[in-house]
GUKEVEX-945576 format. One record per atom (N, C-alpha, C, CB): residue in one letter; atom name; z, x, y. Coordinates in pm, 1 decimal, always signed. Glycine has a CB too. Layout:
N
<aa->A	at->CA	c3->Z	c1->X	c2->Y>
...
***
This chain:
94
<aa->X	at->N	c3->+16.8	c1->+85.5	c2->-140.9>
<aa->X	at->CA	c3->-1.8	c1->-11.3	c2->-0.7>
<aa->X	at->C	c3->-30.2	c1->+73.8	c2->+124.4>
<aa->X	at->CB	c3->+143.1	c1->-102.6	c2->+36.6>
<aa->X	at->N	c3->+95.5	c1->+203.0	c2->+123.5>
<aa->X	at->CA	c3->+91.1	c1->+290.0	c2->+244.1>
<aa->X	at->C	c3->-44.7	c1->+337.4	c2->+278.8>
<aa->X	at->CB	c3->+177.8	c1->+408.4	c2->+226.2>
<aa->X	at->N	c3->-139.6	c1->+365.8	c2->+179.8>
<aa->X	at->CA	c3->-274.0	c1->+406.7	c2->+189.4>
<aa->X	at->C	c3->-381.9	c1->+318.6	c2->+263.6>
<aa->X	at->CB	c3->-314.6	c1->+425.6	c2->+60.1>
<aa->X	at->N	c3->-356.8	c1->+180.1	c2->+238.7>
<aa->X	at->CA	c3->-443.3	c1->+87.9	c2->+283.1>
<aa->X	at->C	c3->-390.2	c1->+59.0	c2->+425.6>
<aa->X	at->CB	c3->-452.1	c1->-34.4	c2->+188.1>
<aa->X	at->N	c3->-264.7	c1->+74.7	c2->+464.4>
<aa->X	at->CA	c3->-245.1	c1->+49.4	c2->+585.1>
<aa->X	at->C	c3->-255.5	c1->+166.8	c2->+692.2>
<aa->X	at->CB	c3->-129.9	c1->-8.9	c2->+583.8>
<aa->X	at->N	c3->-265.1	c1->+269.1	c2->+647.2>
<aa->X	at->CA	c3->-317.7	c1->+393.0	c2->+729.5>
<aa->X	at->C	c3->-457.5	c1->+393.8	c2->+772.8>
<aa->X	at->CB	c3->-302.9	c1->+516.6	c2->+652.1>
<aa->X	at->N	c3->-535.5	c1->+359.5	c2->+664.3>
<aa->X	at->CA	c3->-683.3	c1->+347.7	c2->+672.1>
<aa->X	at->C	c3->-720.0	c1->+260.4	c2->+764.8>
<aa->X	at->CB	c3->-744.9	c1->+310.0	c2->+553.9>
<aa->X	at->N	c3->-633.0	c1->+130.1	c2->+752.6>
<aa->X	at->CA	c3->-648.2	c1->+3.4	c2->+835.0>
<aa->X	at->C	c3->-633.9	c1->+46.5	c2->+996.7>
<aa->X	at->CB	c3->-524.5	c1->-113.0	c2->+787.7>
<aa->X	at->N	c3->-498.4	c1->+133.7	c2->+1012.1>
<aa->X	at->CA	c3->-457.2	c1->+163.3	c2->+1143.1>
<aa->X	at->C	c3->-587.2	c1->+254.5	c2->+1218.3>
<aa->X	at->CB	c3->-306.9	c1->+248.1	c2->+1132.6>
<aa->X	at->N	c3->-625.5	c1->+343.1	c2->+1113.6>
<aa->X	at->CA	c3->-728.3	c1->+440.7	c2->+1169.0>
<aa->X	at->C	c3->-854.5	c1->+388.4	c2->+1212.7>
<aa->X	at->CB	c3->-760.1	c1->+539.0	c2->+1073.8>
<aa->X	at->N	c3->-883.9	c1->+284.7	c2->+1148.5>
<aa->X	at->CA	c3->-995.1	c1->+195.8	c2->+1165.7>
<aa->X	at->C	c3->-965.2	c1->+95.2	c2->+1316.4>
<aa->X	at->CB	c3->-1006.5	c1->+98.9	c2->+1013.3>
<aa->X	at->N	c3->-848.2	c1->+35.7	c2->+1328.0>
<aa->X	at->CA	c3->-827.5	c1->-21.6	c2->+1445.9>
<aa->X	at->C	c3->-825.0	c1->+96.4	c2->+1562.5>
<aa->X	at->CB	c3->-697.1	c1->-105.6	c2->+1434.8>
<aa->X	at->N	c3->-779.4	c1->+199.0	c2->+1543.9>
<aa->X	at->CA	c3->-792.0	c1->+293.3	c2->+1663.1>
<aa->X	at->C	c3->-897.4	c1->+342.6	c2->+1691.3>
<aa->X	at->CB	c3->-723.4	c1->+391.3	c2->+1661.3>
<aa->X	at->N	c3->-1001.4	c1->+334.0	c2->+1587.5>
<aa->X	at->CA	c3->-1145.9	c1->+411.6	c2->+1612.1>
<aa->X	at->C	c3->-1226.8	c1->+279.3	c2->+1699.6>
<aa->X	at->CB	c3->-1242.8	c1->+465.2	c2->+1430.8>
<aa->X	at->N	c3->-1178.4	c1->+150.2	c2->+1634.1>
<aa->X	at->CA	c3->-1260.1	c1->+28.1	c2->+1720.7>
<aa->X	at->C	c3->-1199.0	c1->+11.3	c2->+1853.4>
<aa->X	at->CB	c3->-1253.6	c1->-126.2	c2->+1646.7>
<aa->X	at->N	c3->-1086.2	c1->+46.2	c2->+1877.4>
<aa->X	at->CA	c3->-1010.7	c1->+32.2	c2->+2016.8>
<aa->X	at->C	c3->-1078.8	c1->+160.4	c2->+2102.7>
<aa->X	at->CB	c3->-820.0	c1->+48.1	c2->+1998.8>
<aa->X	at->N	c3->-1117.3	c1->+268.4	c2->+2051.6>
<aa->X	at->CA	c3->-1171.1	c1->+386.0	c2->+2132.1>
<aa->X	at->C	c3->-1305.6	c1->+335.2	c2->+2150.7>
<aa->X	at->CB	c3->-1165.6	c1->+537.5	c2->+2059.7>
<aa->X	at->N	c3->-1396.8	c1->+285.1	c2->+2068.2>
<aa->X	at->CA	c3->-1531.2	c1->+235.5	c2->+2088.7>
<aa->X	at->C	c3->-1546.0	c1->+169.7	c2->+2193.4>
<aa->X	at->CB	c3->-1577.1	c1->+162.8	c2->+1996.5>
<aa->X	at->N	c3->-1434.0	c1->+33.8	c2->+2197.8>
<aa->X	at->CA	c3->-1463.7	c1->-61.8	c2->+2279.9>
<aa->X	at->C	c3->-1443.8	c1->-14.3	c2->+2420.0>
<aa->X	at->CB	c3->-1390.5	c1->-175.6	c2->+2247.9>
<aa->X	at->N	c3->-1343.1	c1->+91.2	c2->+2456.5>
<aa->X	at->CA	c3->-1316.5	c1->+133.2	c2->+2586.7>
<aa->X	at->C	c3->-1418.3	c1->+218.4	c2->+2613.6>
<aa->X	at->CB	c3->-1188.4	c1->+192.5	c2->+2608.0>
<aa->X	at->N	c3->-1477.0	c1->+268.4	c2->+2504.1>
<aa->X	at->CA	c3->-1582.1	c1->+389.1	c2->+2590.1>
<aa->X	at->C	c3->-1685.0	c1->+291.3	c2->+2613.6>
<aa->X	at->CB	c3->-1651.7	c1->+547.8	c2->+2494.0>
<aa->X	at->N	c3->-1756.5	c1->+186.3	c2->+2546.1>
<aa->X	at->CA	c3->-1850.6	c1->+106.8	c2->+2544.1>
<aa->X	at->C	c3->-1833.0	c1->+23.2	c2->+2716.3>
<aa->X	at->CB	c3->-1832.9	c1->+12.5	c2->+2395.9>
<aa->X	at->N	c3->-1690.1	c1->-3.2	c2->+2738.6>
<aa->X	at->CA	c3->-1659.5	c1->-91.4	c2->+2873.1>
<aa->X	at->C	c3->-1678.6	c1->+35.7	c2->+2975.8>
<aa->X	at->CB	c3->-1479.4	c1->-177.0	c2->+2881.1>
<aa->X	at->N	c3->-1615.0	c1->+165.1	c2->+2951.1>
<aa->X	at->CA	c3->-1649.7	c1->+272.1	c2->+3068.8>
<aa->X	at->C	c3->-1800.3	c1->+269.2	c2->+3090.9>
<aa->X	at->CB	c3->-1603.8	c1->+433.3	c2->+3029.3>
<aa->X	at->N	c3->-1894.6	c1->+305.0	c2->+2990.2>
<aa->X	at->CA	c3->-2029.3	c1->+335.9	c2->+2994.3>
<aa->X	at->C	c3->-2101.6	c1->+203.5	c2->+3085.4>
<aa->X	at->CB	c3->-2086.3	c1->+355.2	c2->+2830.5>
<aa->X	at->N	c3->-2054.6	c1->+70.1	c2->+3051.8>
<aa->X	at->CA	c3->-2122.9	c1->-17.4	c2->+3121.3>
<aa->X	at->C	c3->-2066.1	c1->-48.2	c2->+3253.6>
<aa->X	at->CB	c3->-2137.4	c1->-126.2	c2->+3048.1>
<aa->X	at->N	c3->-1943.7	c1->-2.6	c2->+3314.4>
<aa->X	at->CA	c3->-1931.4	c1->+14.1	c2->+3464.9>
<aa->X	at->C	c3->-2000.7	c1->+103.8	c2->+3500.0>
<aa->X	at->CB	c3->-1811.7	c1->+38.5	c2->+3518.3>
<aa->X	at->N	c3->-2016.3	c1->+217.4	c2->+3442.4>
<aa->X	at->CA	c3->-2080.9	c1->+331.9	c2->+3521.2>
<aa->X	at->C	c3->-2197.2	c1->+307.5	c2->+3501.8>
<aa->X	at->CB	c3->-2053.0	c1->+470.8	c2->+3489.6>
<aa->X	at->N	c3->-2271.0	c1->+240.4	c2->+3432.2>
<aa->X	at->CA	c3->-2420.4	c1->+201.1	c2->+3453.2>
<aa->X	at->C	c3->-2435.7	c1->+104.9	c2->+3561.3>
<aa->X	at->CB	c3->-2484.0	c1->+138.5	c2->+3326.4>
<aa->X	at->N	c3->-2376.0	c1->-11.8	c2->+3556.1>
<aa->X	at->CA	c3->-2386.3	c1->-87.9	c2->+3668.8>
<aa->X	at->C	c3->-2377.6	c1->-17.3	c2->+3818.5>
<aa->X	at->CB	c3->-2283.9	c1->-184.0	c2->+3652.3>
<aa->X	at->N	c3->-2239.1	c1->+59.8	c2->+3824.9>
<aa->X	at->CA	c3->-2223.6	c1->+142.7	c2->+3964.7>
<aa->X	at->C	c3->-2363.7	c1->+235.2	c2->+3982.0>
<aa->X	at->CB	c3->-2072.1	c1->+255.5	c2->+3958.7>
<aa->X	at->N	c3->-2383.3	c1->+304.0	c2->+3882.9>
<aa->X	at->CA	c3->-2525.6	c1->+389.3	c2->+3913.9>
<aa->X	at->C	c3->-2643.9	c1->+288.7	c2->+3951.4>
<aa->X	at->CB	c3->-2579.2	c1->+482.3	c2->+3769.0>
<aa->X	at->N	c3->-2684.5	c1->+194.3	c2->+3879.9>
<aa->X	at->CA	c3->-2795.6	c1->+115.0	c2->+3913.9>
<aa->X	at->C	c3->-2760.9	c1->+32.2	c2->+4060.5>
<aa->X	at->CB	c3->-2826.2	c1->+12.8	c2->+3784.3>
<aa->X	at->N	c3->-2644.1	c1->-16.6	c2->+4077.2>
<aa->X	at->CA	c3->-2628.4	c1->-68.4	c2->+4237.0>
<aa->X	at->C	c3->-2634.1	c1->+73.7	c2->+4355.4>
<aa->X	at->CB	c3->-2448.3	c1->-158.4	c2->+4252.5>
<aa->X	at->N	c3->-2597.4	c1->+169.3	c2->+4290.1>
<aa->X	at->CA	c3->-2611.6	c1->+302.0	c2->+4418.1>
<aa->X	at->C	c3->-2749.9	c1->+310.4	c2->+4423.6>
<aa->X	at->CB	c3->-2542.9	c1->+475.7	c2->+4381.6>
<aa->X	at->N	c3->-2847.7	c1->+305.3	c2->+4333.5>
<aa->X	at->CA	c3->-2964.6	c1->+365.4	c2->+4323.9>
<aa->X	at->C	c3->-3060.1	c1->+245.3	c2->+4420.3>
<aa->X	at->CB	c3->-3006.5	c1->+393.4	c2->+4151.0>
<aa->X	at->N	c3->-3016.5	c1->+113.3	c2->+4390.1>
<aa->X	at->CA	c3->-3076.1	c1->+6.2	c2->+4434.7>
<aa->X	at->C	c3->-3025.3	c1->+12.1	c2->+4609.5>
<aa->X	at->CB	c3->-3026.8	c1->-131.6	c2->+4335.9>
<aa->X	at->N	c3->-2908.3	c1->+36.1	c2->+4611.2>
<aa->X	at->CA	c3->-2885.7	c1->+51.1	c2->+4783.0>
<aa->X	at->C	c3->-2945.6	c1->+162.4	c2->+4857.2>
<aa->X	at->CB	c3->-2735.6	c1->+69.2	c2->+4820.6>
<aa->X	at->N	c3->-2963.4	c1->+290.7	c2->+4751.7>
<aa->X	at->CA	c3->-3048.1	c1->+399.7	c2->+4818.0>
<aa->X	at->C	c3->-3174.0	c1->+354.2	c2->+4865.0>
<aa->X	at->CB	c3->-3075.6	c1->+511.6	c2->+4728.1>
<aa->X	at->N	c3->-3256.1	c1->+283.5	c2->+4760.3>
<aa->X	at->CA	c3->-3370.9	c1->+228.6	c2->+4791.0>
<aa->X	at->C	c3->-3392.7	c1->+149.9	c2->+4904.7>
<aa->X	at->CB	c3->-3402.2	c1->+167.8	c2->+4701.2>
<aa->X	at->N	c3->-3302.4	c1->+55.8	c2->+4907.6>
<aa->X	at->CA	c3->-3294.1	c1->-41.9	c2->+5022.2>
<aa->X	at->C	c3->-3294.6	c1->-3.7	c2->+5152.4>
<aa->X	at->CB	c3->-3189.4	c1->-111.4	c2->+5015.3>
<aa->X	at->N	c3->-3210.6	c1->+123.6	c2->+5148.8>
<aa->X	at->CA	c3->-3193.5	c1->+165.1	c2->+5294.9>
<aa->X	at->C	c3->-3299.7	c1->+281.2	c2->+5304.6>
<aa->X	at->CB	c3->-3029.9	c1->+217.3	c2->+5335.3>
<aa->X	at->N	c3->-3382.3	c1->+299.1	c2->+5252.8>
<aa->X	at->CA	c3->-3486.9	c1->+422.2	c2->+5246.7>
<aa->X	at->C	c3->-3458.6	c1->+542.4	c2->+5206.3>
<aa->X	at->CB	c3->-3536.9	c1->+452.8	c2->+5358.6>
<aa->X	at->N	c3->-3353.8	c1->+561.7	c2->+5134.2>
<aa->X	at->CA	c3->-3274.9	c1->+692.8	c2->+5141.9>
<aa->X	at->C	c3->-3342.6	c1->+752.4	c2->+5028.1>
<aa->X	at->CB	c3->-3103.9	c1->+685.8	c2->+5128.6>
<aa->X	at->N	c3->-3387.5	c1->+910.1	c2->+5021.2>
<aa->X	at->CA	c3->-3445.4	c1->+961.5	c2->+4891.3>
<aa->X	at->C	c3->-3350.7	c1->+990.0	c2->+4809.5>
<aa->X	at->CB	c3->-3526.7	c1->+1074.6	c2->+4899.7>
<aa->X	at->N	c3->-3382.0	c1->+976.0	c2->+4683.1>
<aa->X	at->CA	c3->-3297.9	c1->+975.6	c2->+4577.6>
<aa->X	at->C	c3->-3270.7	c1->+1117.2	c2->+4535.7>
<aa->X	at->CB	c3->-3352.1	c1->+895.0	c2->+4470.9>
<aa->X	at->N	c3->-3342.5	c1->+1218.4	c2->+4582.7>
<aa->X	at->CA	c3->-3322.4	c1->+1319.2	c2->+4540.9>
<aa->X	at->C	c3->-3170.4	c1->+1379.7	c2->+4603.7>
<aa->X	at->CB	c3->-3444.7	c1->+1388.1	c2->+4565.4>
<aa->X	at->N	c3->-3116.0	c1->+1305.7	c2->+4703.3>
<aa->X	at->CA	c3->-3030.7	c1->+1348.0	c2->+4767.7>
<aa->X	at->C	c3->-2883.3	c1->+1353.2	c2->+4674.4>
<aa->X	at->CB	c3->-3037.0	c1->+1267.5	c2->+4888.4>
<aa->X	at->N	c3->-2881.0	c1->+1287.5	c2->+4566.5>
<aa->X	at->CA	c3->-2778.9	c1->+1270.9	c2->+4461.3>
<aa->X	at->C	c3->-2748.6	c1->+1408.7	c2->+4397.9>
<aa->X	at->CB	c3->-2827.8	c1->+1167.8	c2->+4350.8>
<aa->X	at->N	c3->-2641.9	c1->+1476.3	c2->+4396.4>
<aa->X	at->CA	c3->-2614.3	c1->+1630.6	c2->+4370.6>
<aa->X	at->C	c3->-2626.0	c1->+1620.6	c2->+4219.8>
<aa->X	at->CB	c3->-2455.2	c1->+1697.6	c2->+4428.5>
<aa->X	at->N	c3->-2618.4	c1->+1523.1	c2->+4135.8>
<aa->X	at->CA	c3->-2656.7	c1->+1503.0	c2->+3975.8>
<aa->X	at->C	c3->-2807.1	c1->+1548.0	c2->+3952.0>
<aa->X	at->CB	c3->-2641.9	c1->+1332.5	c2->+3925.3>
<aa->X	at->N	c3->-2874.5	c1->+1548.6	c2->+4051.4>
<aa->X	at->CA	c3->-3015.0	c1->+1550.0	c2->+4043.9>
<aa->X	at->C	c3->-3080.2	c1->+1666.6	c2->+4094.4>
<aa->X	at->CB	c3->-3065.0	c1->+1443.6	c2->+4107.4>
<aa->X	at->N	c3->-3009.8	c1->+1748.2	c2->+4151.1>
<aa->X	at->CA	c3->-3029.7	c1->+1909.5	c2->+4202.1>
<aa->X	at->C	c3->-3035.4	c1->+2004.8	c2->+4092.6>
<aa->X	at->CB	c3->-2906.7	c1->+1964.1	c2->+4296.0>
<aa->X	at->N	c3->-3162.4	c1->+2055.8	c2->+4059.0>
<aa->X	at->CA	c3->-3169.1	c1->+2167.3	c2->+3971.1>
<aa->X	at->C	c3->-3224.3	c1->+2287.9	c2->+4040.8>
<aa->X	at->CB	c3->-3250.1	c1->+2134.4	c2->+3852.2>
<aa->X	at->N	c3->-3151.4	c1->+2404.2	c2->+4035.1>
<aa->X	at->CA	c3->-3222.8	c1->+2501.8	c2->+4063.4>
<aa->X	at->C	c3->-3341.3	c1->+2569.8	c2->+3997.4>
<aa->X	at->CB	c3->-3150.4	c1->+2567.6	c2->+4076.0>
<aa->X	at->N	c3->-3444.1	c1->+2605.6	c2->+4107.2>
<aa->X	at->CA	c3->-3556.2	c1->+2631.9	c2->+4044.2>
<aa->X	at->C	c3->-3614.0	c1->+2789.0	c2->+4101.1>
<aa->X	at->CB	c3->-3655.1	c1->+2503.5	c2->+4071.4>
<aa->X	at->N	c3->-3694.2	c1->+2839.9	c2->+4036.2>
<aa->X	at->CA	c3->-3726.7	c1->+2975.0	c2->+4093.9>
<aa->X	at->C	c3->-3819.0	c1->+2954.1	c2->+4227.3>
<aa->X	at->CB	c3->-3807.4	c1->+3068.8	c2->+3977.9>
<aa->X	at->N	c3->-3785.9	c1->+3021.8	c2->+4317.7>
<aa->X	at->CA	c3->-3868.5	c1->+3035.3	c2->+4443.3>
<aa->X	at->C	c3->-4003.1	c1->+3063.3	c2->+4428.1>
<aa->X	at->CB	c3->-3820.9	c1->+3133.9	c2->+4525.8>
<aa->X	at->N	c3->-4009.9	c1->+3144.0	c2->+4354.0>
<aa->X	at->CA	c3->-4167.5	c1->+3217.7	c2->+4339.7>
<aa->X	at->C	c3->-4265.7	c1->+3124.6	c2->+4285.4>
<aa->X	at->CB	c3->-4172.9	c1->+3351.4	c2->+4233.2>
<aa->X	at->N	c3->-4214.4	c1->+3076.9	c2->+4137.0>
<aa->X	at->CA	c3->-4298.6	c1->+3010.5	c2->+4060.3>
<aa->X	at->C	c3->-4254.8	c1->+2842.7	c2->+4034.9>
<aa->X	at->CB	c3->-4304.9	c1->+3095.6	c2->+3931.2>
<aa->X	at->N	c3->-4172.4	c1->+2814.7	c2->+4065.6>
<aa->X	at->CA	c3->-4096.1	c1->+2684.9	c2->+4027.9>
<aa->X	at->C	c3->-4033.8	c1->+2677.9	c2->+3893.3>
<aa->X	at->CB	c3->-4186.7	c1->+2568.6	c2->+4035.3>
<aa->X	at->N	c3->-4017.7	c1->+2783.8	c2->+3821.7>
<aa->X	at->CA	c3->-3973.6	c1->+2750.1	c2->+3661.8>
<aa->X	at->C	c3->-3803.0	c1->+2717.0	c2->+3687.8>
<aa->X	at->CB	c3->-4004.8	c1->+2914.5	c2->+3531.8>
<aa->X	at->N	c3->-3782.1	c1->+2628.1	c2->+3604.3>
<aa->X	at->CA	c3->-3638.4	c1->+2570.9	c2->+3625.4>
<aa->X	at->C	c3->-3556.6	c1->+2619.3	c2->+3507.9>
<aa->X	at->CB	c3->-3634.2	c1->+2403.7	c2->+3633.1>
<aa->X	at->N	c3->-3602.0	c1->+2685.1	c2->+3415.0>
<aa->X	at->CA	c3->-3512.6	c1->+2761.4	c2->+3298.2>
<aa->X	at->C	c3->-3505.0	c1->+2920.0	c2->+3327.9>
<aa->X	at->CB	c3->-3587.3	c1->+2739.6	c2->+3136.5>
<aa->X	at->N	c3->-3427.7	c1->+2965.1	c2->+3292.9>
<aa->X	at->CA	c3->-3393.4	c1->+3131.9	c2->+3295.3>
<aa->X	at->C	c3->-3372.9	c1->+3158.4	c2->+3448.5>
<aa->X	at->CB	c3->-3533.5	c1->+3242.8	c2->+3228.4>
<aa->X	at->N	c3->-3287.8	c1->+3101.9	c2->+3522.4>
<aa->X	at->CA	c3->-3291.5	c1->+3110.7	c2->+3645.0>
<aa->X	at->C	c3->-3169.7	c1->+3214.3	c2->+3707.2>
<aa->X	at->CB	c3->-3288.8	c1->+2971.4	c2->+3689.4>
<aa->X	at->N	c3->-3178.0	c1->+3313.5	c2->+3799.3>
<aa->X	at->CA	c3->-3081.4	c1->+3368.1	c2->+3835.8>
<aa->X	at->C	c3->-3033.4	c1->+3355.5	c2->+3948.3>
<aa->X	at->CB	c3->-3091.0	c1->+3459.1	c2->+3818.1>
<aa->X	at->N	c3->-2905.3	c1->+3308.6	c2->+3968.1>
<aa->X	at->CA	c3->-2879.6	c1->+3247.3	c2->+4095.1>
<aa->X	at->C	c3->-2860.9	c1->+3361.7	c2->+4192.9>
<aa->X	at->CB	c3->-2755.5	c1->+3151.5	c2->+4090.6>
<aa->X	at->N	c3->-2825.8	c1->+3515.9	c2->+4167.1>
<aa->X	at->CA	c3->-2808.5	c1->+3572.8	c2->+4267.4>
<aa->X	at->C	c3->-2963.5	c1->+3628.9	c2->+4342.7>
<aa->X	at->CB	c3->-2707.0	c1->+3673.0	c2->+4226.5>
<aa->X	at->N	c3->-3056.7	c1->+3621.6	c2->+4260.7>
<aa->X	at->CA	c3->-3194.4	c1->+3629.7	c2->+4323.2>
<aa->X	at->C	c3->-3289.7	c1->+3509.2	c2->+4352.5>
<aa->X	at->CB	c3->-3266.3	c1->+3710.6	c2->+4241.7>
<aa->X	at->N	c3->-3231.1	c1->+3405.2	c2->+4310.3>
<aa->X	at->CA	c3->-3330.2	c1->+3278.5	c2->+4335.8>
<aa->X	at->C	c3->-3437.4	c1->+3293.4	c2->+4264.3>
<aa->X	at->CB	c3->-3379.1	c1->+3255.6	c2->+4476.7>
<aa->X	at->N	c3->-3445.1	c1->+3366.6	c2->+4144.3>
<aa->X	at->CA	c3->-3571.0	c1->+3393.0	c2->+4061.3>
<aa->X	at->C	c3->-3562.4	c1->+3370.2	c2->+3936.3>
<aa->X	at->CB	c3->-3616.9	c1->+3516.1	c2->+4066.3>
<aa->X	at->N	c3->-3669.4	c1->+3310.0	c2->+3859.5>
<aa->X	at->CA	c3->-3661.8	c1->+3295.2	c2->+3713.2>
<aa->X	at->C	c3->-3652.9	c1->+3455.4	c2->+3669.3>
<aa->X	at->CB	c3->-3802.6	c1->+3205.8	c2->+3645.8>
<aa->X	at->N	c3->-3619.1	c1->+3453.3	c2->+3534.0>
<aa->X	at->CA	c3->-3604.4	c1->+3592.7	c2->+3460.2>
<aa->X	at->C	c3->-3766.0	c1->+3645.4	c2->+3478.4>
<aa->X	at->CB	c3->-3546.2	c1->+3575.4	c2->+3272.7>
<aa->X	at->N	c3->-3857.3	c1->+3590.1	c2->+3451.6>
<aa->X	at->CA	c3->-3999.4	c1->+3633.8	c2->+3442.8>
<aa->X	at->C	c3->-4029.6	c1->+3696.6	c2->+3571.8>
<aa->X	at->CB	c3->-4099.8	c1->+3516.3	c2->+3412.4>
<aa->X	at->N	c3->-4006.4	c1->+3610.5	c2->+3690.5>
<aa->X	at->CA	c3->-4052.7	c1->+3669.1	c2->+3818.1>
<aa->X	at->C	c3->-3941.0	c1->+3797.6	c2->+3855.4>
<aa->X	at->CB	c3->-4056.7	c1->+3539.7	c2->+3943.3>
<aa->X	at->N	c3->-3820.4	c1->+3764.2	c2->+3806.5>
<aa->X	at->CA	c3->-3737.3	c1->+3885.4	c2->+3843.1>
<aa->X	at->C	c3->-3781.4	c1->+4029.9	c2->+3787.3>
<aa->X	at->CB	c3->-3596.0	c1->+3858.4	c2->+3792.9>
<aa->X	at->N	c3->-3810.8	c1->+4004.4	c2->+3661.2>
<aa->X	at->CA	c3->-3850.7	c1->+4100.6	c2->+3552.1>
<aa->X	at->C	c3->-3989.1	c1->+4178.3	c2->+3631.6>
<aa->X	at->CB	c3->-3892.5	c1->+4006.8	c2->+3387.8>
<aa->X	at->N	c3->-4079.1	c1->+4096.8	c2->+3663.2>
<aa->X	at->CA	c3->-4197.5	c1->+4158.0	c2->+3730.5>
<aa->X	at->C	c3->-4189.0	c1->+4224.3	c2->+3868.4>
<aa->X	at->CB	c3->-4292.5	c1->+4058.4	c2->+3742.9>
<aa->X	at->N	c3->-4102.1	c1->+4147.6	c2->+3949.5>
<aa->X	at->CA	c3->-4075.2	c1->+4211.3	c2->+4095.4>
<aa->X	at->C	c3->-3967.4	c1->+4359.3	c2->+4077.7>
<aa->X	at->CB	c3->-3985.7	c1->+4073.0	c2->+4204.7>
<aa->X	at->N	c3->-3909.0	c1->+4372.6	c2->+3951.9>
<aa->X	at->CA	c3->-3804.9	c1->+4443.2	c2->+3937.4>
<aa->X	at->C	c3->-3883.6	c1->+4572.1	c2->+3901.3>
<aa->X	at->CB	c3->-3699.3	c1->+4385.0	c2->+3838.3>
<aa->X	at->N	c3->-3984.5	c1->+4579.6	c2->+3810.4>
<aa->X	at->CA	c3->-4074.3	c1->+4664.0	c2->+3751.4>
<aa->X	at->C	c3->-4148.5	c1->+4720.6	c2->+3849.3>
<aa->X	at->CB	c3->-4152.7	c1->+4604.5	c2->+3658.1>
<aa->X	at->N	c3->-4224.6	c1->+4651.0	c2->+3937.8>
<aa->X	at->CA	c3->-4283.8	c1->+4679.8	c2->+4059.6>
<aa->X	at->C	c3->-4196.4	c1->+4767.8	c2->+4187.1>
<aa->X	at->CB	c3->-4323.8	c1->+4542.6	c2->+4104.9>
<aa->X	at->N	c3->-4087.1	c1->+4744.9	c2->+4158.3>
<aa->X	at->CA	c3->-3991.8	c1->+4813.9	c2->+4260.0>
<aa->X	at->C	c3->-3951.8	c1->+4714.7	c2->+4379.9>
<aa->X	at->CB	c3->-4066.4	c1->+4949.6	c2->+4324.0>
<aa->X	at->N	c3->-4010.6	c1->+4587.0	c2->+4383.8>
<aa->X	at->CA	c3->-3983.2	c1->+4508.3	c2->+4522.4>
<aa->X	at->C	c3->-3857.4	c1->+4478.0	c2->+4517.5>
<aa->X	at->CB	c3->-4062.4	c1->+4377.4	c2->+4550.9>
<aa->X	at->N	c3->-3752.0	c1->+4479.3	c2->+4443.8>
<aa->X	at->CA	c3->-3612.7	c1->+4443.6	c2->+4450.0>
<aa->X	at->C	c3->-3525.5	c1->+4563.9	c2->+4473.6>
<aa->X	at->CB	c3->-3571.4	c1->+4374.2	c2->+4324.8>
<aa->X	at->N	c3->-3485.6	c1->+4568.3	c2->+4598.8>
<aa->X	at->CA	c3->-3384.5	c1->+4707.5	c2->+4601.8>
<aa->X	at->C	c3->-3252.6	c1->+4719.9	c2->+4507.2>
<aa->X	at->CB	c3->-3321.5	c1->+4721.6	c2->+4754.4>
<aa->X	at->N	c3->-3241.6	c1->+4812.3	c2->+4478.3>
<aa->X	at->CA	c3->-3134.8	c1->+4848.0	c2->+4369.4>
<aa->X	at->C	c3->-3127.0	c1->+4808.4	c2->+4245.1>
<aa->X	at->CB	c3->-3027.5	c1->+4817.4	c2->+4401.2>
<aa->X	at->N	c3->-3247.1	c1->+4762.9	c2->+4215.5>
<aa->X	at->CA	c3->-3245.5	c1->+4691.0	c2->+4056.0>
<aa->X	at->C	c3->-3347.9	c1->+4820.1	c2->+3975.8>
<aa->X	at->CB	c3->-3342.9	c1->+4484.4	c2->+4050.4>
<aa->X	at->N	c3->-3304.5	c1->+4873.2	c2->+3882.3>
<aa->X	at->CA	c3->-3367.3	c1->+4963.6	c2->+3813.5>
<aa->X	at->C	c3->-3366.7	c1->+4917.9	c2->+3670.6>
<aa->X	at->CB	c3->-3309.7	c1->+5092.1	c2->+3835.2>
<aa->X	at->N	c3->-3457.6	c1->+4952.6	c2->+3586.5>
<aa->X	at->CA	c3->-3484.4	c1->+4928.0	c2->+3437.5>
<aa->X	at->C	c3->-3340.0	c1->+5029.3	c2->+3390.7>
<aa->X	at->CB	c3->-3672.5	c1->+4992.0	c2->+3373.3>
<aa->X	at->N	c3->-3280.6	c1->+4973.3	c2->+3296.7>
<aa->X	at->CA	c3->-3156.9	c1->+5054.3	c2->+3230.3>
<aa->X	at->C	c3->-3205.3	c1->+5083.7	c2->+3096.8>
<aa->X	at->CB	c3->-3008.8	c1->+4969.5	c2->+3220.8>
<aa->X	at->N	c3->-3152.3	c1->+5236.7	c2->+3075.8>
<aa->X	at->CA	c3->-3199.2	c1->+5283.3	c2->+2942.9>
<aa->X	at->C	c3->-3086.1	c1->+5360.1	c2->+2889.9>
<aa->X	at->CB	c3->-3332.0	c1->+5370.3	c2->+2947.9>
<aa->X	at->N	c3->-3037.4	c1->+5350.5	c2->+2765.8>
<aa->X	at->CA	c3->-2938.6	c1->+5412.2	c2->+2692.3>
<aa->X	at->C	c3->-2936.7	c1->+5473.6	c2->+2571.9>
<aa->X	at->CB	c3->-2866.6	c1->+5345.6	c2->+2680.9>
***
């Protein structure tokens, strides 16, 4: 009997957590939709939201492999460093 009740309790807890998560997602989804509708109604640019901002290479626009210090992607950084256009950067060897 003890085993059945512990399994039952675990299932109840899991069900309660799932319900809570679902409620939170519904509330967030509604608020995001409302915020977007409000922004469109006021003529605001949707790219103003911080969650949509993504770092991109200034030279080629690549979104992955971005180096913050130089504002370049890894490919452009390597090319410029090998050509000697970035001061203080040298190819390492050991």
